[in-house]
Backbone as ProteinMPNN parsed JSONL, in Angstrom:
{"seq_chain_A": "ASLDPSLRDDVRTDVIAALRERNAAAVLVTHDREEALSLGDRVAVMYLGKIVELASAESIYQDPRHSYTKALLSAIPSHDPKRKRKKILLEGDVPSPIDPPPGSAFGHRMNHPRYPETIDADLSLKQIAAGHWVAADPCCVSAEDWEKLRPAPAKA", "coords_chain_A": {"N_chain_A": [[-9.292, 19.376, -5.4], [-11.293, 21.25, -3.186], [-14.571, 22.543, -3.618], [-16.494, 25.51, -3.081], [-19.485, 25.0, -1.227], [-21.956, 25.934, -2.435], [-21.177, 26.478, -5.061], [-20.294, 23.937, -5.763], [-22.751, 22.556, -5.737], [-24.003, 23.835, -7.885], [-22.324, 23.077, -10.024], [-22.676, 20.304, -9.919], [-25.432, 20.126, -10.539], [-25.408, 21.153, -13.157], [-23.784, 19.247, -14.463], [-25.301, 16.885, -14.162], [-27.589, 17.628, -15.612], [-26.468, 17.936, -18.187], [-25.632, 15.311, -18.712], [-28.081, 13.931, -18.707], [-29.361, 15.195, -20.843], [-27.84, 14.344, -22.981], [-28.18, 11.673, -22.814], [-26.241, 10.165, -21.472], [-23.588, 8.598, -19.57], [-21.527, 8.782, -16.631], [-18.479, 8.477, -14.788], [-17.944, 8.836, -11.435], [-15.561, 9.622, -9.135], [-15.244, 9.361, -5.796], [-14.958, 9.942, -2.257], [-16.94, 10.636, -0.721], [-19.731, 9.887, 0.966], [-22.379, 10.923, 0.944], [-22.429, 12.247, -1.484], [-22.034, 10.128, -3.261], [-24.392, 8.696, -2.78], [-26.337, 10.56, -3.544], [-25.746, 11.127, -6.2], [-24.964, 8.813, -7.506], [-26.056, 5.987, -9.331], [-25.107, 3.461, -9.228], [-22.568, 1.951, -7.244], [-19.157, 1.332, -7.153], [-16.805, -0.363, -5.324], [-13.417, -0.168, -4.765], [-10.327, -1.897, -4.325], [-6.939, -1.665, -4.241], [-6.997, -1.026, -6.99], [-8.795, -2.83, -8.087], [-12.136, -3.803, -8.614], [-14.095, -4.706, -5.91], [-16.614, -4.843, -4.963], [-19.868, -4.224, -6.204], [-22.793, -2.484, -6.65], [-26.138, -1.112, -6.283], [-26.207, 2.211, -4.979], [-27.713, 2.426, -2.642], [-27.9, -0.278, -1.832], [-25.209, -0.922, -1.362], [-24.663, 0.714, 0.859], [-26.595, -0.111, 2.684], [-26.335, -2.9, 2.88], [-23.537, -3.998, 2.888], [-21.205, -6.36, 1.555], [-18.549, -7.159, 1.242], [-15.492, -7.38, 3.06], [-13.718, -5.179, 2.948], [-15.365, -3.11, 2.025], [-17.124, -2.935, 4.19], [-15.324, -2.066, 6.162], [-14.561, 0.441, 5.11], [-17.033, 1.806, 5.191], [-17.487, 1.827, 7.917], [-15.83, 3.793, 8.785], [-16.987, 6.198, 8.201], [-18.097, 9.168, 9.56], [-20.87, 9.565, 11.77], [-23.765, 11.6, 11.486], [-25.5, 11.75, 13.486], [-25.267, 12.095, 16.825], [-26.137, 10.278, 18.72], [-26.103, 7.879, 17.52], [-23.957, 5.414, 17.503], [-21.238, 4.081, 15.795], [-19.377, 1.213, 15.247], [-16.033, 1.312, 14.581], [-14.117, -0.34, 12.158], [-10.995, -1.399, 12.463], [-8.308, -1.642, 10.381], [-5.784, -4.043, 9.952], [-2.332, -4.718, 9.243], [-0.192, -3.988, 6.414], [-0.758, -1.974, 3.519], [-0.599, -3.63, 0.495], [1.836, -3.39, -2.188], [0.799, -1.528, -4.96], [2.112, -1.683, -7.345], [3.412, -4.083, -7.356], [1.471, -6.252, -6.621], [0.335, -8.779, -4.278], [-0.07, -12.275, -5.158], [-3.334, -13.64, -5.684], [-5.821, -12.869, -3.198], [-5.577, -9.595, -2.449], [-6.528, -8.111, -0.286], [-7.038, -10.129, 1.561], [-4.412, -10.99, 1.881], [-3.303, -8.732, 3.087], [-4.651, -8.792, 5.54], [-3.607, -11.052, 6.545], [-5.075, -13.379, 6.362], [-6.288, -16.609, 7.274], [-7.248, -18.156, 5.15], [-6.037, -17.176, 2.946], [-3.989, -18.523, 1.303], [-5.585, -20.197, -0.307], [-6.579, -18.49, -2.196], [-4.699, -17.877, -4.054], [-4.089, -18.043, -7.424], [-6.782, -18.477, -7.764], [-10.134, -17.88, -9.02], [-11.18, -14.81, -8.526], [-13.133, -13.178, -9.398], [-15.944, -10.908, -9.829], [-19.054, -11.938, -8.548], [-22.551, -12.478, -8.681], [-24.332, -11.839, -5.809], [-26.724, -11.095, -4.8], [-29.746, -9.771, -6.201], [-28.604, -7.646, -8.616], [-26.383, -7.055, -7.088], [-23.037, -7.374, -6.744], [-20.094, -9.134, -5.807], [-16.653, -9.708, -5.015], [-15.587, -13.0, -5.391], [-14.299, -14.179, -2.9], [-12.887, -15.997, -0.415], [-11.658, -14.919, 1.813], [-12.829, -12.52, 2.328], [-15.611, -12.357, 2.475], [-18.618, -13.209, 4.252], [-19.071, -16.409, 5.875], [-21.503, -17.515, 5.189], [-22.131, -16.103, 2.804], [-19.967, -16.995, 1.282], [-20.629, -19.636, 0.825], [-22.592, -19.333, -1.086], [-21.151, -18.236, -3.158], [-18.857, -19.728, -3.779], [-16.975, -21.774, -6.033], [-18.452, -24.494, -7.814], [-17.829, -27.908, -6.97], [-15.453, -29.754, -8.878], [-16.463, -32.081, -11.359], [-16.017, -35.583, -11.37]], "CA_chain_A": [[-9.545, 20.59, -4.648], [-12.681, 21.389, -2.752], [-15.309, 23.695, -4.107], [-17.47, 26.105, -2.183], [-20.683, 24.155, -1.325], [-22.963, 26.408, -3.403], [-20.605, 26.277, -6.393], [-20.31, 22.491, -5.991], [-24.123, 22.198, -6.084], [-24.252, 24.329, -9.248], [-21.583, 22.216, -10.949], [-23.365, 19.009, -9.885], [-26.685, 20.284, -11.274], [-25.069, 21.306, -14.574], [-23.284, 17.97, -14.979], [-26.442, 15.97, -14.25], [-28.425, 18.08, -16.731], [-25.76, 17.627, -19.434], [-25.669, 13.854, -18.904], [-29.451, 13.551, -19.084], [-29.629, 15.746, -22.167], [-27.11, 13.538, -23.96], [-28.421, 10.259, -22.489], [-24.888, 9.668, -21.265], [-23.212, 8.182, -18.223], [-20.225, 9.278, -16.191], [-17.906, 7.83, -13.615], [-17.597, 9.802, -10.398], [-14.679, 9.059, -8.122], [-15.446, 10.147, -4.589], [-14.946, 9.295, -0.95], [-18.041, 11.297, -0.026], [-20.906, 9.006, 0.984], [-23.578, 11.667, 0.546], [-22.328, 12.5, -2.914], [-22.269, 8.855, -3.949], [-25.811, 8.365, -2.664], [-27.191, 11.504, -4.277], [-25.432, 11.159, -7.633], [-24.68, 7.52, -8.102], [-27.026, 4.909, -9.442], [-24.382, 2.275, -8.789], [-21.303, 2.248, -6.588], [-18.121, 0.3, -7.234], [-15.777, -0.214, -4.29], [-12.159, -0.697, -5.298], [-9.169, -2.085, -3.459], [-5.739, -1.815, -5.073], [-7.315, -0.921, -8.404], [-9.739, -3.854, -8.54], [-13.473, -3.694, -8.024], [-14.374, -5.821, -5.002], [-18.062, -4.883, -4.738], [-20.593, -3.36, -7.138], [-24.24, -2.579, -6.416], [-26.767, 0.199, -6.181], [-25.692, 2.975, -3.843], [-28.494, 2.057, -1.467], [-27.53, -1.628, -1.426], [-23.852, -0.871, -0.801], [-24.681, 1.317, 2.184], [-27.493, -0.853, 3.566], [-25.977, -4.311, 3.014], [-22.222, -4.289, 2.309], [-20.881, -7.786, 1.657], [-17.103, -7.372, 1.24], [-14.839, -6.876, 4.281], [-13.156, -3.852, 2.727], [-16.497, -2.181, 1.974], [-17.579, -2.767, 5.574], [-14.341, -1.234, 6.863], [-14.693, 1.813, 4.612], [-18.272, 2.403, 5.692], [-17.4, 2.021, 9.366], [-15.034, 4.992, 9.033], [-17.765, 7.403, 7.911], [-18.682, 9.709, 10.786], [-22.327, 9.675, 11.798], [-24.268, 12.943, 11.784], [-26.342, 11.587, 14.664], [-24.373, 11.779, 17.944], [-26.682, 9.153, 19.491], [-25.854, 6.65, 16.757], [-22.542, 5.036, 17.556], [-20.851, 3.076, 14.808], [-18.111, 0.596, 15.601], [-15.051, 1.392, 13.507], [-13.322, -1.533, 11.88], [-9.606, -0.991, 12.283], [-7.617, -2.586, 9.499], [-4.424, -4.391, 10.324], [-1.453, -5.042, 8.131], [0.21, -2.918, 5.507], [-1.33, -2.02, 2.178], [0.384, -4.179, -0.446], [2.267, -2.511, -3.264], [-0.023, -1.608, -6.171], [3.004, -1.981, -8.46], [3.719, -5.512, -7.277], [0.516, -6.808, -5.66], [0.503, -10.207, -4.017], [-0.997, -13.118, -5.926], [-4.539, -13.95, -4.921], [-6.577, -11.803, -2.547], [-4.719, -8.553, -1.874], [-7.053, -7.748, 1.025], [-6.774, -11.286, 2.41], [-2.98, -10.939, 2.163], [-3.105, -7.649, 4.055], [-5.184, -9.213, 6.831], [-2.981, -12.326, 6.891], [-6.228, -14.264, 6.561], [-5.872, -18.017, 7.168], [-7.644, -18.766, 3.875], [-5.349, -16.502, 1.856], [-3.345, -19.422, 0.33], [-6.592, -20.729, -1.243], [-6.932, -17.493, -3.211], [-3.645, -17.785, -5.073], [-4.518, -18.663, -8.683], [-8.235, -18.697, -7.763], [-10.955, -16.904, -9.728], [-11.741, -13.878, -7.55], [-13.953, -12.222, -10.136], [-17.225, -10.555, -9.22], [-20.182, -12.863, -8.717], [-23.78, -11.875, -8.174], [-24.701, -12.4, -4.514], [-28.142, -10.747, -4.685], [-30.162, -9.079, -7.428], [-27.88, -6.415, -8.902], [-25.309, -6.843, -6.111], [-21.909, -8.215, -7.123], [-18.988, -9.081, -4.862], [-15.546, -10.593, -5.365], [-15.712, -14.35, -4.833], [-13.065, -14.251, -2.139], [-13.206, -16.576, 0.892], [-11.074, -14.102, 2.877], [-13.458, -11.207, 2.453], [-17.067, -12.41, 2.601], [-19.059, -14.059, 5.357], [-19.133, -17.847, 5.569], [-22.792, -17.73, 4.511], [-21.99, -15.627, 1.425], [-19.013, -17.836, 0.577], [-21.352, -20.831, 0.379], [-23.311, -18.965, -2.311], [-20.22, -17.772, -4.188], [-17.745, -20.62, -4.092], [-17.15, -22.582, -7.244], [-18.97, -25.857, -7.641], [-16.742, -28.9, -7.062], [-15.233, -30.34, -10.207], [-17.032, -33.42, -11.524], [-15.001, -36.603, -11.661]], "C_chain_A": [[-11.029, 20.67, -4.312], [-13.297, 22.644, -3.346], [-16.2, 24.227, -2.997], [-18.764, 25.308, -2.329], [-21.716, 24.638, -2.342], [-22.464, 26.233, -4.835], [-20.618, 24.791, -6.743], [-21.71, 22.036, -6.399], [-24.471, 22.648, -7.501], [-23.57, 23.438, -10.281], [-22.276, 20.859, -11.051], [-24.646, 19.084, -10.723], [-26.425, 20.383, -12.771], [-24.601, 19.993, -15.193], [-24.432, 16.983, -15.149], [-27.329, 16.344, -15.434], [-27.776, 17.72, -18.069], [-25.794, 16.13, -19.725], [-27.051, 13.404, -19.358], [-29.776, 14.006, -20.498], [-28.995, 14.893, -23.254], [-27.338, 12.033, -23.779], [-27.087, 9.538, -22.293], [-24.693, 9.256, -19.808], [-21.854, 8.769, -17.898], [-19.773, 8.462, -14.995], [-17.482, 8.939, -12.662], [-16.728, 9.079, -9.38], [-14.799, 9.953, -6.896], [-15.265, 9.291, -3.349], [-16.084, 9.853, -0.111], [-19.308, 10.46, -0.144], [-22.153, 9.718, 0.469], [-23.577, 11.931, -0.958], [-22.596, 11.225, -3.709], [-23.749, 8.487, -3.913], [-26.686, 9.28, -3.509], [-26.958, 11.456, -5.786], [-25.353, 9.786, -8.271], [-25.87, 6.596, -8.164], [-26.397, 3.635, -8.902], [-23.053, 2.725, -8.201], [-20.379, 1.048, -6.76], [-17.09, 0.612, -6.157], [-14.523, -0.896, -4.811], [-11.123, -0.838, -4.206], [-7.989, -2.425, -4.354], [-6.071, -1.887, -6.554], [-8.254, -1.971, -8.944], [-11.08, -3.653, -7.846], [-13.724, -4.934, -7.174], [-15.865, -5.92, -4.684], [-18.717, -3.849, -5.646], [-22.082, -3.57, -6.925], [-24.834, -1.181, -6.47], [-26.198, 0.897, -4.96], [-26.416, 2.558, -2.563], [-28.078, 0.684, -0.937], [-26.145, -1.658, -0.79], [-23.899, -0.354, 0.633], [-25.577, 0.573, 3.171], [-27.004, -2.271, 3.857], [-24.623, -4.609, 2.368], [-21.858, -5.742, 2.548], [-19.382, -8.062, 1.747], [-16.487, -6.731, 2.486], [-14.296, -5.461, 4.107], [-14.263, -2.801, 2.676], [-16.992, -1.897, 3.39], [-16.627, -1.87, 6.355], [-14.43, 0.225, 6.414], [-15.913, 2.498, 5.209], [-18.205, 2.656, 7.194], [-16.633, 3.296, 9.722], [-15.792, 6.288, 8.785], [-18.381, 7.916, 9.206], [-20.204, 9.811, 10.667], [-22.71, 11.111, 12.13], [-25.12, 12.925, 13.043], [-25.46, 11.191, 15.842], [-24.86, 10.602, 18.797], [-26.378, 7.818, 18.818], [-24.359, 6.368, 16.726], [-22.287, 3.932, 16.534], [-19.49, 2.532, 15.21], [-17.182, 0.653, 14.399], [-14.31, 0.073, 13.389], [-11.906, -1.053, 11.591], [-8.88, -2.061, 11.478], [-6.185, -2.8, 9.973], [-3.619, -4.668, 9.065], [-1.171, -3.829, 7.255], [-0.472, -3.09, 4.165], [-0.269, -2.572, 1.235], [0.736, -3.175, -1.542], [1.334, -2.648, -4.466], [0.815, -1.92, -7.416], [3.304, -3.472, -8.521], [2.775, -6.165, -6.267], [0.757, -8.298, -5.436], [-0.417, -11.023, -4.921], [-2.224, -13.394, -5.065], [-5.182, -12.708, -4.33], [-5.65, -10.786, -1.883], [-5.207, -8.164, -0.482], [-6.858, -8.896, 2.008], [-5.309, -11.348, 2.814], [-2.708, -9.892, 3.228], [-3.523, -8.091, 5.45], [-4.505, -10.477, 7.349], [-4.064, -13.36, 7.218], [-5.795, -15.721, 6.404], [-6.257, -18.68, 5.845], [-6.934, -18.123, 2.675], [-4.698, -17.476, 0.866], [-4.328, -20.007, -0.692], [-6.863, -19.775, -2.406], [-5.881, -17.348, -4.302], [-4.072, -18.63, -6.269], [-6.016, -18.982, -8.729], [-8.928, -17.6, -8.562], [-11.654, -16.033, -8.682], [-12.628, -12.834, -8.224], [-15.27, -11.971, -9.408], [-18.271, -11.6, -9.555], [-21.406, -12.198, -8.106], [-24.215, -12.599, -6.893], [-26.178, -12.147, -4.21], [-28.484, -9.971, -5.954], [-29.421, -7.745, -7.57], [-26.723, -6.126, -7.957], [-24.211, -7.873, -6.373], [-20.785, -8.036, -6.116], [-17.898, -10.049, -5.334], [-15.727, -11.928, -4.653], [-14.413, -14.688, -4.112], [-13.355, -14.789, -0.739], [-12.639, -15.784, 2.066], [-11.956, -12.906, 3.234], [-14.978, -11.202, 2.519], [-17.414, -13.33, 3.769], [-19.088, -15.519, 4.912], [-20.417, -18.164, 4.813], [-22.715, -17.279, 3.05], [-21.028, -16.506, 0.636], [-19.683, -19.11, 0.065], [-22.118, -20.55, -0.913], [-22.356, -18.694, -3.47], [-19.2, -18.81, -4.64], [-18.037, -21.472, -5.318], [-17.68, -23.977, -6.908], [-17.791, -26.82, -7.741], [-16.659, -29.489, -8.464], [-15.833, -31.748, -10.248], [-15.937, -34.393, -11.93], [-15.223, -37.247, -12.996]], "O_chain_A": [[-11.887, 20.212, -5.067], [-12.63, 23.659, -3.544], [-16.605, 23.494, -2.095], [-19.128, 24.961, -3.453], [-22.298, 23.817, -3.05], [-23.239, 25.881, -5.724], [-20.916, 24.421, -7.879], [-21.85, 21.218, -7.308], [-25.153, 21.932, -8.234], [-24.171, 23.086, -11.296], [-22.444, 20.327, -12.148], [-24.909, 18.193, -11.531], [-27.135, 19.769, -13.567], [-24.978, 19.665, -16.318], [-24.523, 16.315, -16.179], [-27.772, 15.468, -16.177], [-28.456, 17.253, -18.983], [-25.967, 15.73, -20.876], [-27.18, 12.597, -20.278], [-30.4, 13.27, -21.262], [-29.563, 14.741, -24.335], [-26.761, 11.22, -24.501], [-26.838, 8.471, -22.854], [-25.525, 9.534, -18.944], [-21.121, 9.201, -18.788], [-20.574, 7.846, -14.292], [-16.755, 9.859, -13.039], [-17.12, 8.049, -8.833], [-14.497, 11.145, -6.948], [-15.404, 8.069, -3.394], [-16.176, 9.568, 1.083], [-19.885, 10.34, -1.225], [-22.894, 9.171, -0.348], [-24.616, 11.844, -1.614], [-23.305, 11.251, -4.714], [-24.296, 8.016, -4.911], [-27.659, 8.833, -4.116], [-27.876, 11.717, -6.563], [-25.647, 9.629, -9.456], [-26.604, 6.433, -7.189], [-27.042, 2.839, -8.221], [-22.488, 3.741, -8.605], [-20.773, -0.098, -6.54], [-16.567, 1.725, -6.091], [-14.558, -2.049, -5.242], [-11.042, -0.022, -3.288], [-8.049, -3.374, -5.136], [-5.507, -2.698, -7.289], [-8.496, -2.01, -10.151], [-11.144, -3.37, -6.649], [-13.587, -6.063, -7.645], [-16.331, -6.948, -4.195], [-18.198, -2.749, -5.836], [-22.578, -4.694, -7.008], [-24.126, -0.196, -6.675], [-25.757, 0.244, -4.015], [-25.786, 2.362, -1.524], [-27.921, 0.506, 0.271], [-25.934, -2.344, 0.21], [-23.255, -0.913, 1.52], [-25.337, 0.625, 4.378], [-27.227, -2.792, 4.949], [-24.553, -5.38, 1.412], [-22.158, -6.3, 3.604], [-18.982, -9.098, 2.277], [-16.917, -5.66, 2.912], [-14.402, -4.637, 5.015], [-14.107, -1.714, 3.232], [-17.248, -0.745, 3.743], [-17.066, -1.013, 7.122], [-14.381, 1.137, 7.24], [-15.832, 3.635, 5.675], [-18.81, 3.608, 7.687], [-16.77, 3.818, 10.828], [-15.3, 7.366, 9.121], [-19.108, 7.185, 9.878], [-20.742, 10.106, 9.6], [-22.062, 11.761, 12.95], [-25.427, 13.978, 13.602], [-24.95, 10.071, 15.873], [-24.069, 9.998, 19.52], [-26.393, 6.766, 19.457], [-23.603, 7.016, 16.002], [-23.049, 2.969, 16.439], [-18.562, 3.295, 15.48], [-17.49, 0.117, 13.335], [-13.929, -0.542, 14.385], [-11.66, -0.38, 10.59], [-8.849, -3.232, 11.856], [-5.481, -1.86, 10.342], [-4.165, -4.83, 7.973], [-1.83, -2.794, 7.355], [-0.733, -4.211, 3.726], [0.842, -2.044, 1.178], [-0.004, -2.22, -1.779], [1.099, -3.758, -4.942], [0.278, -2.372, -8.427], [3.433, -4.049, -9.6], [3.204, -6.583, -5.191], [1.309, -8.987, -6.294], [-1.432, -10.514, -5.397], [-2.137, -13.379, -3.837], [-5.093, -11.622, -4.902], [-5.015, -11.086, -0.872], [-4.395, -7.913, 0.409], [-6.543, -8.658, 3.174], [-4.987, -11.71, 3.946], [-1.959, -10.145, 4.172], [-2.836, -7.802, 6.43], [-4.788, -10.926, 8.46], [-3.979, -14.099, 8.199], [-5.019, -16.04, 5.503], [-5.642, -19.675, 5.461], [-7.199, -18.482, 1.528], [-4.844, -17.27, -0.339], [-3.939, -20.284, -1.826], [-7.319, -20.196, -3.469], [-6.146, -16.763, -5.353], [-4.382, -19.811, -6.118], [-6.47, -19.681, -9.634], [-8.372, -16.519, -8.756], [-12.605, -16.471, -8.034], [-12.846, -11.748, -7.688], [-15.656, -12.712, -8.504], [-18.362, -12.081, -10.685], [-21.303, -11.449, -7.134], [-24.435, -13.81, -6.895], [-26.802, -12.894, -3.456], [-27.589, -9.563, -6.694], [-29.587, -6.838, -6.755], [-26.137, -5.046, -8.024], [-24.425, -9.078, -6.242], [-20.546, -6.932, -5.628], [-18.182, -11.067, -5.965], [-15.99, -11.97, -3.451], [-13.549, -15.386, -4.643], [-14.007, -14.107, 0.051], [-13.09, -15.957, 3.198], [-11.837, -12.348, 4.325], [-15.579, -10.132, 2.61], [-16.589, -14.131, 4.209], [-19.124, -15.817, 3.718], [-20.416, -18.989, 3.899], [-23.178, -17.989, 2.157], [-21.243, -16.741, -0.553], [-19.339, -19.605, -1.009], [-22.273, -21.444, -1.745], [-22.71, -18.898, -4.631], [-18.734, -18.764, -5.778], [-19.18, -21.836, -5.596], [-17.383, -24.543, -5.855], [-16.858, -26.581, -8.507], [-17.67, -29.692, -9.135], [-15.72, -32.508, -9.286], [-15.054, -34.07, -12.724], [-14.457, -38.125, -13.393]]}, "name": "protein", "num_of_chains": 1, "seq": "ASLDPSLRDDVRTDVIAALRERNAAAVLVTHDREEALSLGDRVAVMYLGKIVELASAESIYQDPRHSYTKALLSAIPSHDPKRKRKKILLEGDVPSPIDPPPGSAFGHRMNHPRYPETIDADLSLKQIAAGHWVAADPCCVSAEDWEKLRPAPAKA"}
């Protein structure tokens, strides 16, 4: 449920104060970019219950590396009418979270030609830049990033 903006600001201030006082951390689940930027030190982007990108809020919004993150960010309306942002329209159906496909769920959704490579592959997060982690998924990162992330060839 939404809160009145002034009440929301009061709650936010109280929560931040309580966390600092106790030297504690919290997880905030939000779809609000401004809230994530103002409250979050780090942002985790999830697709079908798995983290696909993790970095500082600033890094996520300035330099997204995963295809899903880029699509999410493209959907955020701009407050500046002169600044046009090209929306990334996602194709395909969202796979079942109860019975997800093997391998890259987002690659499966996009019917990506490299999807078969992801079945039984290690798609865990890998550091792509200082403090910036992304799923090592050939379907969802640029060719340049994939060169940095892909596993080293097995030695004979």
